[in-house]
N, C-alpha and C positions, 0 to 999 in steps of 0.2 A: 497259732502262736499268740498268746495274750500279751501284747506289747503296747497297748494304747489305753491311755487314761482319757476319758471324756469329761469335759466340764461344760455344764449347761449355763448358757448366758441368755438372759431375757430382759426385757425392759424393766428397770427398777431392781435388778439383782444387787445384793450387797457385795460390793467388790472386795472388801477387806476380809470377809469371812474365811476364804480359802487361800488368801494370798501367800501365806508362808508355806502351806502345803504344796501349792503349785510350784513355788521356787525350788523346794527340795525335790520334787518330782523331776524337774528339768535339770537340776545340778549334775547328777551323775552321767547324764546323757544316754541312759539305757532305755528310757521310756519315751514313746511318742505321746504328745499332749495335743488333743484336738478340742476346739471349742464347737459345741453343737448348739443349735437353736431351734425354735419352733418354725423358723423359716431362715432364708439366707439374707434377710434384710438386717441392716445395722441395728443394734440395740444400745440403749443408754443406761449405764449402771446408776445405782443410787448416788454414787460419788461423782457422776458426770463424765465417766469415761465412755467413749463410743467404741463399741466392739463389733467386729464383723464375724459372725459364725462361719465356720469352714464347711459345715454340713448340717443337715437337719437331723432331728432325733430319729426319723425313719431310716436315715442312711447310715446309722451306726453299724459297724461290722461286729456282730456279737461274738464271733469266734476269735476276734482280736481284742475284745474288751477286757481290760485288766481292772478297771474301776470306773464307776460313774459318780461324779460329784455334783450334788445339787445344793447350791448356796441358798441363803434366805432371801426373802423379798416379799413385799405386800401381796403379790399375786396369789401366793399360796393361802394366805388367810382369807382371801376373797373367794376361795374355792375354784380358782382358775387353773388352767394347765393340765387338763386330763391327759393330754399327750405325754406329758412328763411322767404321770403316774403309770401309764401303760409302758413307757420306756424303761422305767425303773424295774417294773415287774419282769419285762423281757430280759433285761441284763441279768437280774438275779436268777431267773429261771435257767438262763444259759450257763450259769455257774460262776459268774463274776460278782465280786462284792459291789455294794452301793453305799454311798455316804451322803448324809444330809446334815446341815448345820442350821441352827435357829429354826425359822419357819420352813426351811428345806426338809426338816424332819417330817413335816405334815405330808409331803409327797410320798414318803416311804410308808407312813401310816395309812394313807389312802390306798396304797398298793397292797396293804395287808401284810407288810413285811416286819411289823413290830409286834405282832400278836404272840410270837413264840420266842422272842430273844430279849435279852437284857438291853435296855436303851435309856436314853435321857432326852431332854429338850431344854428349852429356856426357863421353864418354871412348871411346877406340878399343875396339872389341869389344862395346860396349853393345848395338848394334843386332843383330849376329849372334847374341848370346847369347839374345835373346828372340824373334827372328824367323827361323825356319829357312829360310824362302823368300827371304830377303834375298840379292840378287845384285849389290849395288852397292858392294862393298868397295873396288874400284879407283877409285871416285869419291869416297871419303871423304876429307875434309880435316881433319886434326887440328890444323892451325895457325891456325884461326879460331874465334871464339866464336859467330859467326852467318854465314850465307851465303844468298844467293838465287840460284837458277839454274833456268831453264826453268819458271817459274811455281811453284816450290816454295821455301819459306823454312824453314830448319832452324836450331836454335840449341842451345847448351849450357845446362845449368842455371845456369851462371855468366854467361851472356851476355844478360841481360834488356835492357840498354841497347843492345847491338849488335842484338838481335832487334827492338827498337823502331825502330832506324834502318832496318833492312831493310823493315819494314812501312811506315814513312814514305816510303821511296823507292819501294816497289811501288805505293802509292796516290798517288804524286806530290804529297805534301803539302809545301808551302813550296817555296822556290827551292833549287837545289843548294847555294848558299852558306849559306843559312839552315839547311839540313839539317846541314851540316858544323859550323856554330856550335852547333847544338843538341847534336850528339854530343859536341863538346869540352866543353860545359858540364856535361852529365850524366855523362860518362865520366871527365873529367879535372879537373872543377871550374874550367875556364877560361872566364870570362865572355866573351860576344861584345863586339865593340868598343863598341856603344852602351851596354851595361851597364857596361863598364869606365869609360867617361867619366863616367857618372852616379855611379858609386861614388867616383871621384876627386873629383868636385864635392862630394859629401856629406862625404867625409873632410876636404876643405879647409875646409868651412864649420864642421865640428865642431872643428877645430884652434884 
């Protein structure tokens, strides 16, 4: 049963990249969310949060994996973290989707997962600069902040809301219409109809 979303935490990970996605994963209460690391030692995020991984990458249960999320961090641009590359490849080969945002996309590229699917990153040329084996340039889409294709989610460093929408869609959270209302709310500050009516009532009572 694929009921577990794995989030990779490591020293220097960008804690804001997947924050909204993680909140929406936990909100319905239907998914297990587990933090994985290179070891079980505490790590410090880019924003200064101390996080204790629950299990290592090697301990992930592939038959329970519903998604692996790889946030950005300077480690990926330094070519570090081969264990993460192998883990992403294992999860994907086992039939579960994988997701990377900002430099986390480099992990998926190093795993060879971007060569045959539509994808994006923080800027054109970013992937090729850091991943010599990258062969998916013709699949690169510079016109989106996040995209999901073939079981692979990728996003720009500026696309955290768009990234969350792709995660929500991949995990089939909420109805299609509610997903769109969610995106409009957090992306464009446009409240859904039920919130708009409540706000009008409150404003009328206050007048």
